[in-house]
N, C-alpha and C positions, 0 to 999 in steps of 0.2 A: 181088512188088513190090520185092524187095531191092535189086538193083543196076541198075535201069533208068535211073537218073539218071547213071550212069557211062558210058553209051554215048558213042561218039566224036561222034555228031551232036549230042547234048545239050551236051557240053563245048564243041565248036566253036561252037555257037549261043550259048552263054553268053558266051564270049569275044568273039564278034562283036558281040553286043548291048551288052556292057560298053564296047567300043571306040567304038561308035556313040554311046552315052550320053555318054562323056567328050568326044567330038568336038562333039556338040550343045551340051554345057555350055560348052566352051571358046569356041565361036563365039558363043553368047549372051552370055558375059562380055565378049568383045571388042566386040560391038555395044553393050552397055550402057556400056562404057568410052568408046566413041566418042560416044555420045549425051550424056554428062555434060560440063559446061562446063570441067572440070579433069581433070588426069591422075590417075587413081585410084592407080596404082602410086607416083607421087611423093608424093601425099598420105599414103598408108599407110606407106611405108618411110622416106622422108626426113623428113617432118614429123611422123610418128607420130601421126596423127589417130585417136584411139581411137574416137570416135563414128562416124566413117566406117567404121572397121573392123567395128564391130558391125552397121552397116547393110549393108555388103558381105557379111558373114557370113550375115546373115538372107536376103539376096538369093540367095546361093549355095545355101543350104538350100532355098529356095523353087523355084529352077530345078531342083535335083536331084530334088525330089519330083515336079515336073511331068514331067521326062524319064523318071524311073522309072515313073510311071503310064502314060505314053505307050508305053513299051516293053513293059510288062507286059500292057497291054490292058485 
């Protein structure tokens, strides 16, 4: 059982699934940004809306858990 996880197929699969997960997360963030009535980036960076930052952070964690569970199976 020692080094089975170090096979080229396992490493390549892990990298591929990580890239797919990041892509799905990025696309879902863009969709949510378009659905909101204001520009999330402007509110977070320029106006420094801390409450919105907490909500967006919780949303990011939720999406990440969903994507990870979907990839893991």
